[in-house]
Residue frames as qw, qx, qy, qz and C-alpha x, y, z in Angstrom:
[[0.779, 0.604, 0.099, -0.135, 106.22, 75.95, 190.53],
 [0.299, 0.804, -0.515, 0.006, 109.93, 76.66, 189.97],
 [0.414, -0.442, 0.784, -0.137, 110.88, 73.65, 192.15],
 [0.777, 0.205, 0.578, -0.141, 108.83, 71.27, 189.94],
 [0.574, 0.752, -0.138, -0.293, 109.94, 72.56, 186.50],
 [0.063, 0.647, -0.750, -0.121, 113.41, 70.97, 186.48],
 [0.446, -0.073, 0.887, -0.094, 112.27, 67.40, 187.28],
 [0.666, 0.550, 0.412, -0.289, 109.46, 67.67, 184.73],
 [0.403, 0.794, -0.363, -0.275, 111.89, 68.91, 182.05],
 [0.143, -0.476, 0.867, 0.046, 114.26, 66.06, 182.86],
 [0.592, 0.180, 0.759, -0.203, 111.41, 63.54, 182.55],
 [0.622, 0.708, 0.099, -0.319, 110.42, 64.95, 179.15],
 [0.211, 0.728, -0.623, -0.196, 114.00, 64.67, 177.93],
 [0.358, -0.224, 0.904, -0.063, 114.17, 61.04, 179.08],
 [0.660, 0.426, 0.555, -0.275, 110.93, 60.23, 177.25],
 [0.518, 0.788, -0.179, -0.280, 112.13, 61.86, 174.02],
 [0.000, -0.614, 0.783, 0.099, 115.46, 60.04, 174.28],
 [0.516, -0.008, 0.845, -0.143, 113.74, 56.71, 174.80],
 [0.671, 0.610, 0.303, -0.294, 111.46, 57.31, 171.80],
 [0.347, 0.792, -0.442, -0.237, 114.46, 58.15, 169.59],
 [0.201, -0.410, 0.890, 0.012, 116.28, 55.00, 170.64],
 [0.622, 0.245, 0.703, -0.241, 113.17, 52.93, 169.95],
 [0.622, 0.729, 0.044, -0.283, 112.76, 54.36, 166.48],
 [0.140, 0.718, -0.663, -0.163, 116.46, 53.82, 165.74],
 [0.407, -0.185, 0.892, -0.068, 116.19, 50.17, 166.69],
 [0.680, 0.473, 0.498, -0.257, 113.17, 49.67, 164.40],
 [0.490, 0.800, -0.197, -0.285, 114.83, 51.28, 161.39],
 [0.036, 0.602, -0.789, -0.114, 117.77, 48.88, 161.60],
 [0.719, 0.004, 0.655, -0.232, 115.62, 45.74, 161.52],
 [0.318, -0.054, 0.815, 0.481, 115.84, 43.30, 158.61],
 [0.316, 0.635, 0.704, 0.008, 112.23, 43.97, 157.53],
 [0.132, 0.936, 0.113, -0.307, 113.03, 47.62, 156.84],
 [0.531, -0.374, 0.457, 0.608, 116.27, 46.94, 154.96],
 [0.427, 0.366, 0.618, 0.550, 114.94, 47.03, 151.41],
 [0.041, 0.919, 0.382, 0.082, 112.94, 50.19, 151.99],
 [0.250, -0.932, 0.147, 0.217, 116.03, 52.01, 153.25],
 [0.831, -0.022, 0.309, 0.461, 118.64, 50.41, 151.00],
 [0.466, 0.697, 0.185, 0.513, 118.87, 53.34, 148.59],
 [0.187, -0.936, 0.097, -0.283, 119.30, 55.99, 151.26],
 [0.772, -0.545, 0.279, 0.173, 121.77, 53.82, 153.14],
 [0.796, 0.234, 0.262, 0.492, 123.81, 53.23, 150.00],
 [0.248, 0.844, 0.061, 0.472, 123.97, 56.96, 149.33],
 [0.452, -0.863, 0.169, -0.148, 125.04, 57.71, 152.88],
 [0.815, -0.394, 0.358, 0.229, 127.77, 55.06, 152.76],
 [0.740, 0.605, 0.057, 0.289, 129.25, 55.98, 149.38],
 [0.651, -0.411, 0.032, 0.637, 132.93, 56.82, 149.78],
 [0.056, 0.832, -0.056, -0.549, 134.33, 60.20, 148.66],
 [0.118, -0.431, 0.687, 0.573, 136.31, 58.63, 145.79],
 [0.651, 0.263, -0.264, -0.661, 133.16, 57.15, 144.26],
 [0.303, 0.163, -0.938, -0.040, 134.03, 53.54, 145.02],
 [0.725, -0.373, -0.290, -0.502, 131.22, 51.33, 146.25],
 [0.243, -0.495, 0.718, -0.425, 131.79, 50.25, 149.86],
 [0.163, 0.043, -0.986, -0.014, 131.45, 46.63, 150.88],
 [0.250, 0.293, 0.713, -0.586, 128.23, 47.21, 152.86],
 [0.541, 0.517, 0.048, -0.662, 126.43, 48.51, 149.76],
 [0.361, 0.449, -0.713, -0.400, 128.15, 46.19, 147.30],
 [0.370, 0.006, -0.928, -0.027, 127.21, 42.96, 149.06],
 [0.495, -0.313, 0.188, -0.789, 123.83, 43.50, 150.76],
 [0.909, -0.117, -0.245, -0.316, 123.06, 39.79, 150.74],
 [0.716, -0.568, 0.405, 0.037, 126.25, 38.93, 152.57],
 [0.889, 0.143, 0.275, 0.338, 129.43, 37.26, 151.39],
 [0.487, -0.202, 0.263, 0.808, 132.26, 38.67, 149.31],
 [0.251, 0.746, 0.147, -0.599, 131.61, 41.94, 147.56],
 [0.732, 0.650, 0.181, 0.101, 131.59, 42.50, 143.78],
 [0.488, -0.570, 0.349, 0.562, 135.01, 43.13, 142.24],
 [0.582, 0.323, 0.516, 0.540, 136.50, 44.44, 139.02],
 [0.181, -0.130, 0.110, 0.969, 137.10, 47.74, 137.24],
 [0.192, -0.354, -0.576, -0.712, 133.65, 47.82, 135.62],
 [0.352, -0.573, -0.706, 0.221, 131.95, 47.72, 139.02],
 [0.207, -0.309, -0.184, 0.910, 132.78, 51.41, 139.42],
 [0.173, -0.087, -0.412, -0.890, 130.19, 52.29, 136.75],
 [0.306, -0.473, -0.822, -0.081, 127.34, 50.61, 138.64],
 [0.243, -0.690, -0.088, -0.676, 124.94, 53.18, 140.18],
 [0.132, 0.199, -0.729, 0.641, 125.33, 53.69, 143.93],
 [0.347, 0.206, 0.633, -0.661, 121.59, 53.64, 144.49],
 [0.629, 0.320, -0.135, -0.695, 118.32, 52.63, 142.88],
 [0.945, 0.114, 0.207, -0.225, 117.22, 49.43, 141.13],
 [0.773, 0.558, -0.262, 0.150, 120.46, 49.24, 139.13],
 [0.135, -0.733, 0.592, -0.308, 122.73, 49.42, 142.18],
 [0.335, 0.184, -0.915, 0.127, 124.20, 46.31, 143.76],
 [0.224, 0.100, 0.724, -0.644, 121.71, 46.58, 146.61],
 [0.615, 0.321, 0.046, -0.719, 118.84, 47.01, 144.15],
 [0.579, 0.326, -0.676, -0.319, 119.92, 44.13, 141.91],
 [0.079, 0.139, -0.934, 0.318, 120.10, 41.83, 144.92],
 [0.451, 0.189, 0.536, -0.688, 116.34, 42.24, 145.39],
 [0.702, 0.444, -0.075, -0.552, 115.34, 41.16, 141.85],
 [0.885, 0.077, 0.436, 0.143, 115.64, 37.92, 139.84],
 [0.544, -0.292, 0.401, 0.677, 118.48, 37.95, 137.37],
 [0.333, 0.466, 0.552, 0.606, 116.78, 39.00, 134.10],
 [0.142, -0.924, -0.332, -0.126, 114.95, 41.82, 135.86],
 [0.525, -0.715, 0.100, 0.451, 118.12, 42.89, 137.67],
 [0.535, -0.017, 0.460, 0.709, 120.07, 42.95, 134.39],
 [0.200, 0.718, 0.511, 0.429, 117.39, 45.12, 132.78],
 [0.269, -0.949, -0.145, 0.074, 118.19, 47.82, 135.35],
 [0.548, -0.517, 0.335, 0.566, 121.89, 47.89, 134.38],
 [0.462, 0.802, -0.079, -0.370, 122.46, 50.09, 131.27],
 [0.022, -0.611, 0.746, 0.264, 125.70, 48.22, 130.44],
 [0.307, 0.008, 0.951, 0.038, 123.70, 45.02, 129.86],
 [0.535, 0.444, 0.175, -0.697, 120.95, 46.39, 127.60],
 [0.497, 0.400, -0.633, -0.439, 122.02, 44.37, 124.54],
 [0.103, 0.070, -0.979, 0.160, 122.06, 41.17, 126.58],
 [0.343, 0.303, 0.628, -0.630, 118.61, 41.94, 127.96],
 [0.561, 0.459, -0.181, -0.664, 117.29, 42.57, 124.42],
 [0.390, 0.299, -0.842, -0.222, 118.74, 39.22, 123.30],
 [0.060, 0.070, 0.921, -0.379, 117.27, 37.37, 126.29],
 [0.467, 0.391, 0.350, -0.712, 113.87, 38.95, 125.59],
 [0.536, 0.445, -0.450, -0.558, 114.05, 38.07, 121.88],
 [0.317, 0.189, -0.928, -0.040, 114.88, 34.46, 122.76],
 [0.700, -0.419, -0.300, -0.495, 111.96, 34.27, 125.21],
 [0.669, 0.002, -0.638, 0.380, 114.22, 33.41, 128.14],
 [0.150, -0.531, 0.274, -0.788, 113.19, 36.12, 130.61],
 [0.790, -0.393, 0.056, -0.467, 110.81, 33.91, 132.60],
 [0.926, 0.066, -0.332, 0.165, 113.20, 30.94, 132.39],
 [0.460, 0.343, -0.434, 0.694, 116.06, 32.91, 133.94],
 [0.304, -0.485, 0.231, -0.786, 113.89, 34.69, 136.48],
 [0.861, -0.304, -0.014, -0.409, 112.34, 31.47, 137.73],
 [0.792, 0.208, -0.509, 0.265, 115.57, 29.44, 137.89],
 [0.624, -0.775, 0.068, -0.078, 117.11, 28.93, 141.29],
 [0.605, -0.624, 0.418, 0.264, 120.78, 29.27, 142.27],
 [0.795, 0.488, 0.200, 0.299, 122.36, 29.82, 138.87],
 [0.382, -0.546, 0.222, 0.712, 125.45, 31.63, 137.62],
 [0.553, 0.782, 0.281, 0.060, 125.23, 33.94, 134.62],
 [0.484, -0.231, 0.270, 0.799, 128.26, 35.12, 132.66],
 [0.275, 0.845, 0.414, -0.197, 126.76, 38.37, 131.38],
 [0.543, 0.196, 0.275, 0.769, 128.38, 40.02, 128.34],
 [0.030, -0.602, -0.172, 0.779, 128.43, 43.81, 128.31],
 [0.530, 0.792, 0.174, -0.248, 127.18, 45.93, 125.43],
 [0.094, 0.789, -0.547, -0.263, 130.82, 46.36, 124.37],
 [0.460, -0.187, 0.863, 0.097, 131.19, 42.58, 124.27],
 [0.605, 0.539, 0.583, -0.062, 128.34, 42.31, 121.76],
 [0.297, 0.904, -0.108, -0.288, 129.82, 45.24, 119.81],
 [0.284, -0.533, 0.730, 0.321, 132.91, 43.11, 119.12],
 [0.549, 0.264, 0.783, 0.127, 130.76, 40.86, 116.91],
 [0.045, -0.001, 0.487, 0.873, 130.41, 42.12, 113.30],
 [0.446, 0.183, 0.245, -0.841, 126.99, 43.68, 112.90],
 [0.649, 0.182, -0.511, -0.533, 125.90, 41.34, 110.10],
 [0.435, 0.044, -0.887, 0.153, 126.80, 38.31, 112.22],
 [0.081, 0.114, 0.659, -0.739, 125.06, 39.69, 115.30],
 [0.548, 0.182, -0.033, -0.816, 121.92, 40.52, 113.32],
 [0.617, 0.125, -0.709, -0.317, 121.89, 36.99, 111.91],
 [0.264, -0.042, -0.875, 0.403, 122.13, 35.47, 115.39],
 [0.249, 0.165, 0.439, -0.847, 119.39, 37.72, 116.75],
 [0.617, 0.201, -0.260, -0.716, 117.15, 36.62, 113.89],
 [0.649, 0.079, -0.749, -0.106, 117.74, 32.90, 114.60],
 [0.624, -0.580, 0.163, -0.497, 115.93, 32.08, 117.85],
 [0.983, -0.137, -0.106, 0.060, 117.33, 28.55, 118.12],
 [0.681, 0.332, -0.257, 0.600, 120.92, 29.70, 117.68],
 [0.105, -0.652, 0.215, -0.720, 120.40, 32.69, 119.96],
 [0.806, -0.493, 0.039, -0.326, 118.96, 30.44, 122.68],
 [0.937, 0.036, -0.186, 0.294, 121.91, 28.09, 122.34],
 [0.425, 0.475, -0.272, 0.720, 124.41, 30.93, 122.79],
 [0.340, -0.627, 0.169, -0.680, 122.58, 32.53, 125.70],
 [0.895, -0.397, -0.009, -0.201, 122.09, 29.30, 127.65],
 [0.811, 0.225, -0.294, 0.452, 125.81, 28.61, 127.16],
 [0.114, 0.556, -0.318, 0.760, 126.35, 31.60, 129.47],
 [0.640, -0.487, 0.151, -0.575, 124.36, 29.99, 132.31],
 [0.350, 0.190, -0.886, 0.239, 125.65, 27.46, 134.83],
 [0.631, -0.497, -0.428, -0.414, 123.02, 25.68, 137.00],
 [0.685, -0.494, -0.378, 0.379, 124.72, 26.49, 140.31],
 [0.095, -0.991, 0.072, -0.054, 125.97, 29.59, 142.08],
 [0.816, 0.162, -0.151, 0.534, 129.72, 30.03, 141.55],
 [0.340, -0.916, 0.042, 0.208, 131.42, 32.25, 144.11],
 [0.286, 0.852, -0.435, -0.048, 134.84, 33.61, 143.07],
 [0.360, -0.511, 0.779, -0.051, 136.70, 30.80, 144.86],
 [0.706, 0.164, 0.684, -0.082, 134.67, 28.22, 142.91],
 [0.523, 0.749, -0.092, -0.397, 135.18, 29.81, 139.47],
 [0.091, 0.588, -0.760, -0.263, 138.43, 28.10, 138.40],
 [0.394, -0.001, 0.919, -0.008, 137.75, 24.88, 136.50],
 [0.176, -0.121, -0.718, -0.662, 135.20, 23.51, 134.04],
 [0.343, 0.248, 0.590, -0.687, 131.48, 24.04, 134.52],
 [0.162, 0.352, 0.847, 0.364, 128.62, 22.48, 132.58],
 [0.191, 0.108, -0.002, -0.976, 126.16, 25.01, 131.19],
 [0.595, 0.351, 0.494, -0.527, 122.43, 24.89, 130.52],
 [0.567, 0.580, -0.365, -0.456, 123.28, 24.61, 126.82],
 [0.999, 0.003, 0.046, -0.024, 125.06, 21.33, 127.55],
 [0.670, 0.505, -0.299, 0.455, 128.60, 22.38, 126.79],
 [0.673, -0.543, -0.242, 0.441, 131.24, 23.45, 129.28],
 [0.159, 0.923, -0.154, 0.315, 132.91, 26.76, 130.07],
 [0.804, -0.143, -0.286, 0.502, 136.35, 26.87, 131.60],
 [0.139, -0.965, 0.045, -0.219, 137.41, 29.63, 133.98],
 [0.758, 0.047, -0.294, 0.580, 140.97, 30.34, 135.05],
 [0.059, 0.656, -0.166, 0.734, 142.47, 32.78, 137.51],
 [0.527, -0.401, -0.629, 0.407, 142.26, 33.64, 141.19],
 [0.197, -0.314, -0.286, 0.884, 141.55, 36.48, 143.60],
 [0.339, 0.707, 0.299, -0.543, 139.90, 39.17, 141.49],
 [0.208, 0.576, -0.560, -0.558, 141.41, 38.21, 138.12],
 [0.632, 0.141, 0.758, -0.075, 139.45, 35.64, 136.08],
 [0.299, 0.376, -0.539, -0.692, 139.18, 34.71, 132.42],
 [0.746, 0.194, 0.553, -0.317, 136.52, 32.48, 130.87],
 [0.835, 0.444, 0.308, 0.103, 137.34, 30.26, 127.87],
 [0.705, -0.046, 0.201, 0.678, 140.75, 31.88, 127.55],
 [0.272, 0.303, 0.258, 0.876, 139.56, 35.28, 126.34],
 [0.303, -0.737, -0.360, -0.486, 136.51, 36.65, 128.17],
 [0.268, 0.172, -0.553, 0.770, 137.68, 38.71, 131.14],
 [0.334, -0.700, -0.623, 0.102, 135.49, 39.06, 134.20],
 [0.212, 0.456, -0.033, 0.864, 135.20, 42.85, 134.47],
 [0.404, -0.374, 0.320, -0.771, 132.72, 42.93, 137.38],
 [0.504, -0.022, -0.862, -0.047, 132.38, 39.68, 139.26],
 [0.259, -0.261, -0.818, 0.441, 130.28, 38.29, 142.08],
 [0.315, -0.127, -0.019, -0.940, 127.21, 40.48, 141.52],
 [0.103, 0.209, 0.929, -0.288, 124.33, 39.05, 143.53],
 [0.452, -0.185, -0.305, -0.817, 120.72, 38.92, 142.38],
 [0.703, -0.250, 0.324, -0.581, 117.79, 37.25, 144.10],
 [0.959, 0.045, 0.237, -0.150, 118.36, 33.95, 142.31],
 [0.848, 0.425, -0.031, 0.315, 121.78, 34.15, 140.68],
 [0.473, -0.643, 0.223, 0.560, 125.41, 35.14, 140.91],
 [0.598, 0.790, 0.117, 0.066, 126.44, 37.26, 137.92],
 [0.554, -0.420, 0.320, 0.644, 129.95, 37.61, 136.54],
 [0.447, 0.854, 0.076, -0.255, 129.99, 40.37, 133.91],
 [0.710, -0.132, 0.461, 0.516, 132.38, 39.59, 131.04],
 [0.090, 0.690, -0.213, -0.686, 133.87, 41.63, 128.18],
 [0.207, 0.282, -0.775, -0.527, 133.43, 39.00, 125.44],
 [0.834, 0.043, 0.017, -0.551, 130.46, 36.91, 124.27],
 [0.418, -0.292, 0.861, 0.010, 131.04, 33.20, 124.90],
 [0.665, 0.325, -0.388, -0.549, 130.44, 30.91, 121.93],
 [0.858, -0.144, 0.470, -0.151, 129.56, 27.20, 122.28],
 [0.206, -0.452, 0.755, 0.428, 131.85, 24.90, 120.37],
 [0.143, 0.173, 0.916, 0.334, 129.05, 23.03, 118.62]]
């Protein structure tokens, strides 16, 4: 019996090792990515709280950039990995910094329009951007669906604009044009709206979060 125990133990170890390798290979497959995205993002978060590239750009390509990106949750539906799984209006609703924008989009009846659009760019004003507008003026806009729709669609370009493609003029869904200037990770839209967290990917859009509400000229 003692002569057979060592080979049998060795065989058991080999079987366990093979099973572990097999399970490891399955968990890294593309089909399991979304289910494990939150735990992976948590495991990869750097000690200084910055979001690493692997979590910031789950869909591939350049990662989000800008000082405001640091406030994005590292996991869950509001994280970069989570937002990449949802269409743009739904993704924005999971980001607390965009709650005023989401309320405006809902009031204008544009949720389904934005969620069903394909390959768009959204310049998304933060809550602080809306707070720059005098309350009486903001309340008046929110009460005027036609005007609100005009302003919101002015923030949407019917193509995905990666950072390298941002500089220049771009026609919006409203019909007017926005003009972006800058390079690298420093961009301004219409001369005053700074991109504070750019190149955020959602399922159907690229989002550039800005610190000022854009106003159409007409």
